C-alpha positions in Angstrom: -17.3 83.0 -1.1 -16.1 85.7 1.2 -17.0 85.5 4.9 -17.4 88.6 7.0 -15.5 88.5 10.2 -17.4 89.9 13.2 -15.3 91.2 16.1 -18.0 91.6 18.7 -18.8 87.9 19.1 -15.1 87.1 19.5 -14.7 89.9 22.1 -17.7 88.7 24.0 -16.4 85.2 24.1 -13.1 86.4 25.4 -14.8 88.5 28.1 -17.0 85.5 29.1 -14.0 83.2 29.3 -12.0 85.7 31.3 -14.8 86.3 33.7 -15.1 82.5 34.4 -11.3 82.3 35.0 -11.4 85.2 37.4 -14.2 83.6 39.3 -12.4 80.3 39.4 -9.2 82.1 40.7 -11.2 84.0 43.4 -12.8 80.8 44.6 -9.2 79.4 45.0 -8.3 82.5 47.1 -6.4 84.3 44.3 -7.4 87.9 43.5 -6.0 88.6 40.0 -4.0 91.7 39.6 -2.7 93.5 36.5 0.1 96.1 36.7 -0.2 98.8 34.1 3.1 100.8 33.5 2.8 104.2 31.8 5.7 106.5 31.2 4.8 110.1 30.6 1.4 111.8 30.0 0.6 110.8 26.4 -3.1 111.3 26.0 -3.5 108.1 24.0 -1.7 106.1 26.7 -3.9 107.7 29.4 -7.0 106.9 27.5 -5.9 103.3 26.9 -4.9 102.9 30.5 -8.4 104.1 31.7 -10.1 101.8 29.3 -8.0 98.8 30.5 -8.7 99.7 34.1 -12.4 99.8 33.4 -12.3 96.4 31.7 -10.4 95.0 34.7 -12.9 96.5 37.1 -15.8 95.0 35.2 -14.1 91.6 35.4 -13.1 91.8 39.1 -9.4 92.2 38.3 -7.4 94.5 40.5 -5.1 97.0 38.9 -1.7 98.3 40.2 -1.0 101.6 38.4 2.7 102.5 37.8 2.7 106.0 36.3 6.2 107.4 35.8 7.3 110.8 34.5 8.4 111.0 30.9 12.0 111.8 32.0 12.3 108.7 34.2 15.7 107.1 33.8 16.0 103.6 32.3 17.4 102.3 35.6 14.4 103.5 37.5 12.0 102.0 34.9 13.8 98.7 35.0 13.7 98.7 38.8 9.9 99.3 38.7 9.5 96.3 36.4 11.7 94.2 38.6 9.5 95.2 41.6 6.4 94.1 39.7 8.0 90.8 38.7 9.0 90.1 42.3 5.5 91.0 43.7 3.6 87.7 43.9 0.3 89.6 44.3 0.7 91.0 40.7 -0.1 88.3 38.1 0.4 90.2 34.9 2.0 93.4 33.6 1.1 95.7 30.6 3.7 98.3 29.6 2.2 101.0 27.5 4.2 101.8 24.4 5.9 103.6 22.7 8.3 104.5 25.4 10.2 107.8 25.3 13.2 107.7 23.0 15.8 107.7 25.8 14.5 104.4 27.0 15.8 101.3 25.3 12.8 99.2 24.4 14.7 96.0 24.1 16.0 96.3 27.6 12.5 96.8 28.9 11.2 93.8 26.9 14.0 91.7 28.3 13.3 92.9 31.9 9.7 91.8 31.8 9.6 88.0 32.1 7.2 86.1 30.0 5.3 84.8 33.0 3.9 88.3 33.7 4.0 89.8 30.2 0.3 90.1 29.1 1.2 91.9 25.9 3.9 89.4 24.9 
């Protein structure tokens, strides 16, 4: 017998669990912060970024936006990722993809350490 999978209850459970964890962290003096890295002005990326920011706001998670121009060099992007990794007030990082063709995605993946990679 086939079983219909419902996404809404799963999503609601994830939101509830995350909200509890955020509250626990805040009580311990930690304000969760997510860095969102966007390269360029792709409308889909901007829409996703806004949606992620709204979800974070609703949960009490701070957001550090890192919006870079489409022609940013790979060295500059990697430096921005290193800065995020080194910043102890930022607990996770989301890099919006796909990246422009002149950026080597493998190098970007390697630069973002698993401890802060929320998309991993």
